[in-house]
C-alpha positions, -999 to 999 in steps of 0.1 A, spaced: 86 -517 -650 118 -521 -631 123 -484 -631 88 -479 -615 96 -505 -588 129 -488 -580 111 -454 -576 85 -470 -554 112 -486 -532 130 -453 -529 98 -435 -519 91 -461 -492 126 -458 -479 123 -420 -477 90 -423 -459 104 -448 -435 134 -425 -426 112 -395 -422 88 -414 -399 116 -427 -377 132 -393 -375 99 -378 -365 93 -404 -338 128 -398 -324 122 -360 -324 89 -364 -305 106 -387 -280 133 -361 -274 105 -335 -268 90 -359 -242 122 -364 -222 133 -327 -225 134 -311 -191 136 -344 -172 165 -364 -157 165 -385 -189 184 -357 -206 214 -364 -183 209 -401 -190 213 -397 -227 245 -377 -222 258 -405 -199 249 -432 -224 268 -413 -251 299 -410 -229 298 -448 -221 294 -457 -258 323 -435 -268 345 -449 -241 335 -484 -251 344 -478 -288 377 -462 -279 387 -490 -254 381 -516 -281 400 -496 -307 431 -492 -284 428 -527 -269 421 -515 -233 407 -549 -221 396 -540 -186 380 -507 -195 362 -524 -224 348 -551 -200 335 -525 -176 318 -505 -202 304 -536 -219 287 -546 -186 272 -512 -184 258 -516 -219 245 -551 -212 228 -543 -179 221 -506 -185 186 -510 -201 173 -528 -169 186 -500 -147 171 -474 -170 137 -490 -167 139 -490 -129 153 -455 -124 134 -437 -151 100 -454 -146 82 -420 -141 95 -406 -174 86 -438 -192 51 -437 -177 48 -401 -188 57 -409 -224 32 -438 -225 5 -416 -210 10 -390 -236 10 -416 -263 -23 -429 -250 -38 -394 -250 -26 -389 -285 -4 -360 -274 29 -375 -283 24 -367 -320 4 -335 -316 19 -302 -323 4 -267 -326 31 -241 -320 7 -212 -325 -18 -226 -300 11 -233 -275 24 -198 -278 -11 -183 -272 -15 -206 -242 18 -195 -229 10 -158 -233 -22 -164 -213 -2 -182 -186 21 -152 -183 -8 -129 -179 -22 -151 -151 11 -150 -133 14 -113 -136 -22 -107 -125 -18 -130 -94 16 -115 -85 2 -79 -87 -28 -88 -66 -7 -105 -39 19 -77 -40 -7 -50 -33 -20 -70 -4 14 -82 9 6 -118 5 38 -138 4 43 -161 -26 70 -183 -42 64 -195 -78 89 -214 -98 86 -220 -136 103 -251 -149 122 -248 -181 148 -272 -196 161 -287 -163 136 -311 -148 122 -302 -113 105 -335 -105 126 -340 -74 111 -307 -60 76 -314 -73 75 -346 -53 81 -328 -20 48 -309 -24 12 -316 -28 3 -328 -63 -22 -306 -81 -19 -310 -119 -43 -282 -124 -47 -257 -152 -29 -224 -143 -52 -195 -134 -45 -164 -114 -74 -172 -91 -60 -206 -82 -25 -191 -77 -39 -165 -53 -60 -190 -34 -30 -212 -28 -10 -184 -11 -38 -170 11 -23 -168 46 -29 -195 72 -37 -221 46 -18 -254 45 1 -246 13 8 -210 20 45 -214 31 57 -237 3 65 -230 -34 42 -236 -64 59 -252 -94 46 -246 -128 52 -268 -159 37 -267 -193 11 -241 -183 0 -262 -154 3 -260 -116 21 -293 -109 23 -290 -72 21 -266 -42 38 -266 -8 70 -277 -24 104 -273 -7 132 -256 -27 169 -257 -18 181 -226 1 210 -207 -13 243 -208 7 256 -176 -8 272 -156 21 267 -123 2 229 -124 2 215 -94 19 204 -100 55 171 -83 49 160 -112 25 139 -139 40 135 -176 34 115 -172 2 142 -152 -15 169 -176 -4 149 -205 -17 143 -187 -50 180 -180 -53 189 -216 -43 168 -232 -70 181 -208 -96 216 -219 -88 209 -256 -95 183 -253 -123 175 -230 -152 141 -222 -137 126 -187 -134 114 -182 -98 91 -153 -87 89 -141 -52 63 -118 -36 75 -103 -4 52 -106 26 69 -76 43 70 -51 14 48 -65 -13 77 -62 -37 80 -86 -66 114 -102 -73 126 -127 -99 156 -150 -98 174 -167 -127 209 -182 -130 218 -173 -94 208 -136 -99 181 -117 -80 163 -87 -94 140 -69 -70 111 -44 -71 98 -52 -105 66 -36 -118 41 -53 -141 58 -41 -173 92 -53 -163 79 -86 -151 60 -91 -184 91 -82 -204 112 -108 -185 87 -136 -188 80 -130 -225 117 -128 -233 126 -159 -214 96 -181 -222 85 -169 -256 118 -158 -273 144 -180 -256 154 -195 -289 165 -160 -301 185 -151 -271 219 -166 -283 235 -159 -250 225 -123 -248 216 -111 -213 180 -102 -209 184 -86 -176 192 -51 -188 158 -37 -180 139 -19 -153 146 -42 -124 171 -34 -97 198 -59 -94 208 -72 -60 245 -78 -56 
């Protein structure tokens, strides 16, 4: 009897640990790509400093870090209200605990094809476009500068946004989780003095955002119709459909297998 109770208790403990671990994992997935990632790093540093200051008897430093620990939760609620709201909304929709990697991969492949189709269409007709794909680094600050859309990504909608003489034509479109989050967004211009003089504002904005985030940004030139892509402060120009597809699939579908290997050793012409 006692043996059965012990086995039951151990089973309950294991289930409890697994559930808690799963909840923590899903919460990490929610905050991934937002400012909350930097917050977690900052909290870790503060806790480490607090522990070390207590261990070595650094009274003043311990007091300062203790105040941060005491009043930090209130500051977190105020500063990161959008992220907390997003997590609660996902919980309410039942998405927080949903996972279908196969379905997500198929949806991502469809999104890549929509991007390629729209870029090719606009390139042939010399319709200028600026499209930025959010990855790990959150781009909420730039999304908030544009007009919120929260629409499902389709090539037709992308093309329609960039039709000349429309209100959103001159800004950037930011994509996130296979959705068009906003259009008409302002991106930071690169201050690199070595950028070719023939490049316009769209290319400088694409380079600028690639210098401060890990996003992939696509530019369609209004003058030449050429398609360019920026990543990590690098610009690759005059990409055809195959080269663009290779890049997007490698970066978005196979990024876990990259292990620091450069994926830029293909077709595109690198701009120094």
